[in-house]
C-alpha positions in Angstrom: 4.0 11.2 -12.8 2.3 9.2 -15.7 -0.6 9.5 -18.0 -3.6 7.8 -16.4 -5.2 7.2 -19.8 -2.2 5.2 -21.0 -2.4 1.4 -21.4 -1.3 -0.5 -18.3 2.0 -1.7 -19.8 2.9 1.7 -21.0 1.9 3.3 -17.7 4.2 0.9 -15.8 7.1 1.5 -18.1 6.7 5.3 -18.0 6.4 5.1 -14.2 9.6 3.1 -14.0 11.4 5.8 -16.0 10.0 8.5 -13.7 11.2 6.5 -10.6 14.7 6.1 -12.1 15.0 9.8 -12.6 14.0 10.4 -8.9 16.3 7.8 -7.5 19.4 8.5 -9.6 19.1 12.3 -10.4 21.6 14.0 -12.7 24.5 13.8 -13.0 23.8 10.2 -12.2 21.7 8.3 -14.7 19.8 5.0 -14.9 19.2 3.9 -18.5 16.6 1.3 -19.4 17.9 -1.3 -21.9 16.8 -4.5 -23.5 20.0 -6.4 -24.2 22.0 -9.2 -22.5 25.0 -8.0 -20.4 28.5 -8.1 -21.7 30.8 -10.2 -19.6 33.0 -8.0 -17.3 30.8 -4.9 -17.4 29.4 -3.5 -14.2 26.0 -4.8 -15.0 27.2 -8.4 -15.3 25.1 -10.5 -13.0 28.1 -12.5 -11.8 30.2 -9.4 -11.2 31.9 -8.8 -7.8 30.2 -6.0 -5.9 33.4 -5.0 -4.2 35.0 -4.2 -7.6 32.2 -1.7 -8.6 31.9 1.9 -7.8 29.5 2.6 -4.9 26.6 3.5 -7.3 27.5 1.9 -10.6 25.9 -1.3 -11.6 23.1 -3.1 -13.3 19.5 -3.9 -12.3 17.2 -6.6 -13.7 13.6 -5.6 -14.6 11.1 -8.3 -13.8 9.3 -9.8 -15.6 10.3 -7.3 -18.2 10.0 -3.7 -19.5 6.6 -4.4 -21.1 5.1 -4.8 -17.6 7.7 -4.1 -14.9 6.7 -5.1 -11.4 10.1 -5.5 -9.6 13.6 -4.2 -10.2 16.5 -6.0 -8.5 20.3 -5.6 -8.4 21.8 -7.8 -11.0 24.3 -9.5 -8.7 22.8 -12.9 -8.4 23.0 -13.4 -4.7 21.3 -10.0 -3.9 18.8 -10.5 -6.8 17.8 -13.9 -5.4 17.1 -12.6 -1.9 15.2 -9.5 -3.3 12.9 -11.7 -5.3 12.3 -14.2 -2.5 11.5 -11.4 0.0 9.3 -9.7 -2.6 7.1 -12.8 -2.9 6.9 -13.7 0.8 3.9 -11.4 1.7 1.9 -12.8 -1.1 -0.3 -15.9 -1.5 1.1 -19.4 -1.4 1.2 -19.6 -5.2 3.0 -16.2 -5.4 5.6 -17.4 -2.8 6.3 -20.6 -4.7 6.7 -18.7 -8.0 9.0 -16.2 -6.3 11.1 -19.0 -4.7 11.5 -20.7 -8.1 12.7 -17.4 -9.8 14.9 -16.7 -6.8 16.6 -20.1 -7.2 17.1 -19.4 -10.9 18.7 -16.1 -10.2 20.9 -17.6 -7.5 22.2 -20.1 -10.0 23.3 -17.3 -12.3 21.1 -18.4 -15.2 18.5 -15.7 -14.7 21.0 -12.9 -15.1 22.2 -14.4 -18.4 18.8 -14.9 -20.0 16.8 -11.9 -18.7 17.3 -9.2 -21.3 15.5 -6.2 -19.7 17.6 -4.2 -17.3 18.7 -0.8 -16.0 22.3 0.3 -16.4 23.2 2.7 -13.6 26.1 5.2 -13.9 27.1 7.4 -11.0 29.9 9.9 -11.4 32.2 10.4 -8.4 30.5 12.5 -5.7 27.0 12.3 -7.3 24.1 11.7 -4.9 21.7 8.8 -5.3 19.0 7.2 -3.2 21.5 4.4 -2.4 24.1 6.9 -1.1 21.5 8.6 1.0 20.1 5.4 2.5 23.6 4.1 3.1 24.4 7.2 5.1 21.1 6.9 7.0 21.7 3.2 8.0 25.5 3.4 8.4 26.2 0.7 6.0 26.3 0.2 2.2 22.8 -0.3 0.9 21.5 -1.6 -2.5 17.9 -1.1 -3.5 15.2 -3.3 -5.0 12.2 -1.4 -6.4 8.6 -2.5 -6.0 6.3 -1.1 -8.8 2.6 -1.0 -7.9 -0.4 -0.6 -10.1 -1.7 2.9 -11.0 -3.1 4.7 -8.0 -3.1 8.3 -6.8 -1.1 7.1 -3.7 1.4 5.0 -5.7 4.9 5.8 -4.5 8.4 4.2 -4.9 8.8 1.4 -2.3 12.3 0.2 -1.9 13.6 -3.0 -0.3 17.0 -2.2 1.2 19.7 -4.9 1.0 23.2 -5.3 2.2 25.9 -6.5 -0.4 25.6 -9.9 1.2 21.9 -10.1 0.5 20.5 -9.4 3.9 17.2 -7.4 4.0 18.0 -4.4 6.3 14.9 -2.3 5.8 12.3 -0.8 3.5 11.9 2.8 2.4 8.9 4.7 1.1 9.3 7.9 -0.8 6.7 10.7 -0.7 7.0 12.3 -4.2 4.0 14.7 -4.2 1.7 16.3 -1.7 -0.5 13.2 -1.3 2.2 10.6 -0.9 4.4 12.9 1.2 1.5 13.4 3.6 0.9 9.6 3.7 4.6 8.9 4.4 4.6 11.4 7.3 1.3 10.0 8.6 2.7 6.5 8.6 5.7 7.6 10.7 3.4 9.2 13.3 1.1 6.2 13.3 3.9 3.7 13.9 5.4 5.8 16.7 1.9 5.8 18.3 1.5 2.1 17.9 4.9 1.4 19.3 4.1 3.5 22.4 0.8 1.6 22.8 2.6 -1.7 23.4 0.5 -3.9 21.1 0.4 -7.6 22.0 -1.7 -9.1 19.2 0.3 -7.8 16.2 3.8 -6.8 15.2 4.4 -3.6 13.2 7.5 -2.1 11.6 9.7 0.2 13.6 10.6 3.7 12.2 14.3 3.8 11.6 14.4 7.3 10.0 12.4 10.0 8.3 14.3 12.5 6.3 14.1 14.9 3.3 16.2 14.1 0.2 16.0 15.9 -3.2 12.6 17.3 -2.3 11.1 13.9 -1.2 10.1 12.6 2.2 12.0 9.3 2.8 10.7 7.0 5.5 12.9 4.0 6.4 11.3 1.1 8.3 12.6 -2.1 9.9 11.8 -5.3 8.0 9.1 -7.6 9.4 10.0 -11.2 9.3 7.6 -12.3 6.7 9.8 -15.3 5.8 8.7 -17.0 9.0 6.6 -20.1 8.6 3.0 -19.3 7.7 0.2 -20.5 10.0 -3.6 -20.3 9.6 -5.4 -17.6 11.5 -6.8 -18.9 14.8 -10.5 -18.4 15.3 -11.0 -14.8 16.4 -7.3 -13.9 16.0 -8.0 -11.3 13.3 -10.9 -9.8 15.1 -9.0 -9.6 18.4 -6.1 -7.8 16.6 -8.5 -5.3 15.0 -10.2 -4.7 18.4 -6.8 -4.0 19.9 -6.0 -1.4 17.2 -9.4 0.1 17.8 -8.5 0.7 21.5 -5.1 2.3 20.8 -6.4 5.9 21.4 -9.4 4.8 23.5 -13.0 4.3 22.5 -16.1 6.6 22.9 -19.8 6.1 22.3 -21.6 8.9 20.4 -24.3 9.5 17.9 -22.8 9.4 14.4 -23.7 13.0 13.5 -22.5 14.4 16.9 -19.0 13.0 16.4 -15.9 14.7 15.3 -15.6 12.0 12.7 -18.8 13.1 11.0 -17.5 16.7 10.9 -14.2 15.6 9.4 -16.0 13.5 6.8 -18.1 16.5 5.6 -15.0 18.7 5.5 -13.1 16.1 3.4 -16.0 15.9 1.0 -16.0 19.7 0.6 -12.3 19.7 -0.1 -12.6 16.9 -2.6 -14.8 18.9 -5.1 -12.3 20.6 -7.4 -14.7 22.1 -10.1 -14.7 19.2 -12.6 -18.1 18.3 -13.9 -17.9 14.7 -12.9 -16.5 15.7 -9.4 -19.4 18.1 -9.0 -21.9 15.3 -9.8 -20.2 12.8 -7.4 -20.0 15.5 -4.7 -23.7 16.3 -5.0 -24.7 12.7 -4.9 -22.6 11.9 -1.9 -23.8 15.1 -0.1 -27.4 13.8 -0.6 -26.4 10.4 0.6 -24.8 11.8 3.8 -27.9 13.8 4.5 -30.1 10.7 4.2 -27.6 8.7 6.3 -27.8 11.4 9.0 -31.6 11.1 9.1 -31.3 7.3 9.2 -28.8 7.4 12.1 -30.8 9.7 14.3 -29.5 9.6 17.9 -28.3 6.0 17.8 -24.8 5.7 19.3 -21.9 4.1 17.6 -18.6 3.1 19.2 -15.6 5.1 17.9 -12.0 4.1 18.0 -8.9 3.8 15.7 -8.5 1.9 12.5 -5.6 0.7 10.3 -7.2 2.3 7.3 -6.2 -0.3 4.7 -6.1 -3.7 6.5 -6.2 -6.3 3.7 -5.0 -9.9 3.3 -2.0 -8.5 1.4 -1.0 -6.0 4.1 -0.5 -8.7 6.7 1.0 -12.2 7.3 0.1 -14.8 10.0 3.3 -16.5 10.9 4.7 -18.8 13.6 6.0 -15.7 15.3 2.7 -13.9 15.3 0.5 -11.6 13.1 2.5 -9.1 11.1 0.7 -6.0 9.8 2.2 -3.2 7.6 1.2 -0.2 5.5 -0.1 2.1 8.3 -0.3 5.3 6.3 -4.1 5.5 6.6 -4.2 4.9 10.3 -6.9 7.2 11.9 -8.3 7.5 15.4 -12.0 8.4 16.1 -13.8 6.4 13.4 -16.7 3.9 13.8 -15.3 0.6 15.2 -15.6 -2.0 12.5 -14.3 -0.1 9.6 -11.2 -2.4 9.5 -13.3 -5.6 9.4 -15.5 -4.2 6.6 -12.6 -3.0 4.6 -10.8 -6.3 4.9 -13.8 -8.2 3.6 -14.7 -5.8 0.8 -11.2 -5.3 -0.6 -10.6 -9.1 -0.6 -13.7 -9.4 -2.8 -13.2 -6.6 -5.3 -9.4 -6.0 -5.7 -8.6 -9.5 -7.2 -11.6 -9.0 -9.5 -13.6 -12.0 -8.3 -16.8 -10.0 -7.7 -18.8 -7.2 -9.4 -17.7 -4.3 -7.2 -21.3 -2.8 -6.8 -22.7 -6.2 -5.8 -19.9 -6.8 -3.4 -20.4 -3.4 -1.8 -24.1 -4.2 -1.3 -23.2 -7.5 0.2 -20.8 -5.7 2.6 -23.9 -3.9 4.0 -25.9 -7.1 4.2 -23.1 -9.0 5.9 -22.2 -6.2 8.3 -23.7 -7.7 11.4 -21.9 -11.0 10.9 -18.7 -9.3 10.2 -18.9 -6.9 13.1 -20.5 -9.1 15.7 -17.1 -10.4 16.9 -16.3 -6.8 17.7 -19.4 -6.4 19.9 -21.3 -4.3 17.3 -25.1 -4.9 17.3 -27.2 -5.3 14.1 -28.5 -1.7 13.8 -25.1 -0.2 14.6 -23.4 -2.6 12.2 -25.6 -1.4 9.3 -24.9 2.2 10.1 -21.2 1.5 10.4 -21.2 -0.2 7.0 -23.1 2.7 5.4 -20.6 5.2 6.9 -17.7 3.0 5.7 -19.0 3.1 2.1 -19.4 6.9 2.3 -15.9 7.2 3.8 -14.3 5.2 1.0 -16.1 7.3 -1.6 -14.8 10.5 -0.1 -11.3 9.0 0.1 -11.3 8.1 -3.6 -12.6 11.5 -4.6 -10.2 13.4 -2.4 -7.2 11.4 -3.6 -8.3 11.7 -7.3 -8.0 8.0 -7.7 -9.9 7.9 -11.0 -7.7 10.5 -12.6 -4.6 8.5 -11.5 -6.0 5.4 -13.4 -7.1 3.3 -10.4 -9.4 0.5 -11.5 -11.9 1.1 -8.7 -11.2 4.8 -8.4 -14.6 6.2 -9.6 -17.2 6.0 -6.7 -20.0 6.9 -9.1 -19.6 3.5 -10.8 -20.0 1.3 -7.8 -19.9 2.9 -4.3 -22.4 5.7 -4.7 -25.2 3.7 -6.3 -24.8 1.0 -3.7 -24.7 3.5 -0.9 -27.9 5.2 -2.1 -29.7 1.9 -2.6 -28.6 0.6 0.8 -29.8 3.7 2.6 -33.2 3.2 1.0 -33.2 -0.4 2.0 -32.9 -1.7 -1.5 -29.7 -3.8 -1.4 -30.3 -7.2 -3.1 -28.3 -10.1 -1.6 -28.2 -11.6 -5.1 
């Protein structure tokens, strides 16, 4: 949808234009502007929603068109709720900043001073994402748009709001083969998790999955992330991960005798698309898998299910329990412990606190400590960590994350050298 070589600010602005064309297709239109609203127009932040057409209106681009992260309806009450709910899953600092901006919008000041906005015009009878979602949910729906960083799996994520400002759901749109597959996978995963009767975590409910204008549209119930936050109890996170691991049962098998190992090799084969750099990464990873197979021998690992992207920003510990979302990567039949390793490594490298290669090596060195609460012994923990680094490498190659502009999307720069060194016993804790 955008040029991965473009600067970050330009990428986000171009991506927003792409998203607007998807959500308000012709004959509707959504025009990005940089001007204060004129009193009495449909995009006036103090306007009465009841006096507007069902699709006409204005939206505020936050913090601005130079680096858009969030787009909210310009009506001050709805905008205030959208910003507050957007910030709730984040850190304490993010939540405080979101609440301050939310209060500014609620007062009406924000809509008057914020220049960057989208003017939406919808002719009578034209279809928009809002009209579709309103039909799905049986009530009028306004949307707020979350804009993520460049990734192959980036997709429009919409917060769905009633005209009174109540959050009534979230929607994810599959806009290409990769993201459509992930949207459908999340629907299947959530249905399976609901049937499992989880007790340690709460997950969203699937409200609808439909096709609209060539896109898969998944509608989910909102989790109550606005509940009071509480610290994780000792062992709470590990117990939740263990419960997810048991969703489809567990089995003990040698790594190379497992269906997981065959799937991993098949995914690697599919990931090589003829590019010179892909061929090099494919060959290096193929060698690493061969050495890992020799290292694993006949030692058995425990196989179960994993979330696939369990991170501090995909969960919230609240007074009502542990909330976990973004289940599009859920997979059964993987080495138990992948979730714990992924949680630790992503928390180290995504915020940019650590050199990625060193953090990946440290992940192998810390594997036993990280997986001991899950009942994984030291030798099995090391094998599990090596398999995890290989799995993540294959994922990034198959998804073409580097080509999409993802900061950590090239395995050859951090995962592959670390994997090769770790297999050879050369990881340096420093």
